[in-house]
C-alpha positions in Angstrom: -7.3 1.0 13.8 -4.0 0.3 15.8 -1.0 2.4 14.6 2.1 0.4 15.0 4.3 1.0 17.3 6.2 4.8 16.8 9.6 4.2 18.0 9.9 0.7 16.5 8.7 2.1 13.0 10.2 5.6 12.9 13.8 4.1 13.9 12.9 1.5 11.1 12.1 4.2 8.7 14.9 7.2 9.6 17.5 4.2 9.2 16.2 3.4 5.4 16.1 6.9 4.5 19.7 7.5 5.9 21.0 4.7 4.0 19.1 5.3 0.8 17.4 2.3 0.8 14.1 2.8 -1.0 13.3 -0.7 -1.4 13.6 -0.8 3.1 11.6 2.1 2.7 9.2 0.9 0.6 9.1 -2.1 3.0 6.5 -0.2 4.9 3.7 1.1 2.3 0.8 -0.8 0.9 1.4 -1.5 -3.0 -1.8 0.8 -3.8 -0.5 3.9 -1.5 -0.9 7.7 -2.3 1.6 10.1 -1.4 1.6 13.7 -1.8 4.8 16.1 -1.5 5.7 19.2 -3.1 9.0 17.9 -3.9 7.0 15.5 -5.6 5.8 18.3 -7.6 9.6 19.9 -8.3 10.8 16.2 -8.9 8.1 14.9 -11.3 6.0 18.2 -12.4 3.6 15.4 -14.5 2.6 14.4 -11.0 1.6 17.3 -9.8 3.0 16.1 -6.3 -0.1 12.9 -6.1 2.1 9.5 -6.7 -0.2 7.0 -6.8 1.1 3.2 -6.1 4.4 1.5 -5.0 6.3 2.0 -8.8 5.5 4.7 -9.2 6.5 6.1 -5.3 9.9 3.7 -6.1 10.4 5.5 -9.2 10.0 9.3 -7.3 12.0 8.3 -4.4 15.0 7.1 -6.8 14.9 10.0 -8.9 14.7 12.7 -6.2 17.4 10.5 -4.3 19.9 11.7 -7.7 18.7 15.1 -7.3 19.2 14.9 -3.2 22.6 12.8 -2.9 23.1 14.3 0.4 19.5 13.3 2.2 19.3 12.8 5.7 17.2 12.9 8.5 17.3 14.0 11.9 13.6 13.1 13.8 12.7 16.0 15.9 10.0 14.4 17.3 7.3 11.8 16.6 3.5 12.3 17.1 0.8 9.2 17.4 -2.6 9.2 16.1 -5.4 6.4 15.7 -3.5 4.8 12.3 -1.7 7.7 12.1 2.0 8.8 12.6 3.6 12.4 12.0 7.7 11.8 11.8 8.5 15.4 12.3 12.5 15.8 11.1 15.2 18.0 10.4 16.5 17.2 6.7 20.2 17.4 5.4 19.7 21.4 4.6 18.2 22.4 7.8 14.4 22.2 7.0 11.6 21.1 9.5 9.5 18.8 7.8 6.7 16.6 9.0 5.6 13.3 7.1 1.9 11.9 7.8 1.5 8.4 7.5 -2.1 6.8 7.6 -1.7 3.2 8.3 -3.9 0.5 7.6 -2.8 -2.3 9.4 1.0 -2.3 10.0 1.7 -0.5 6.5 1.2 3.1 4.8 -2.1 3.5 3.1 -1.5 7.2 2.6 1.5 9.4 3.4 2.0 13.1 2.9 5.4 15.4 3.0 4.6 18.3 4.3 7.5 21.9 4.8 7.2 25.0 5.5 7.2 27.6 3.4 
C-alpha cells in the first residue's frame, strides 16, 4: 500500500500538535485506530498504554494536553516505509521521540509513540 506524502503529512501533523488542535490531529486517524504509548500508560493508567478507537484517543490526548500544557514538537527527521512513516522529533522537554504510524490508505490505522529510556 502506498504511504502518504511524508513531507506534507508531517507538516500538517506537526502544525496540528503545536497548535494543540486535537481534532486536526485526529483527522489523520481511522475511527478504529489502535495507539500505544508509555505516556498513555502514565496519563490513563487503566489503558495499560494501549488506546483503542478515535474517541478514546481524543480523550487521552485532551487529558495529556492538560498535563503537558507546553507540549511542542520539533521534527528532527522523517522515515518512510511501505504504508509506514516514522516521525522523529524533539518534544518540549528536549527528549527525542519516534512516532511510528502505520497507514491504511491515507489514514493512520495504528500508531506507536516510542521514547528513549
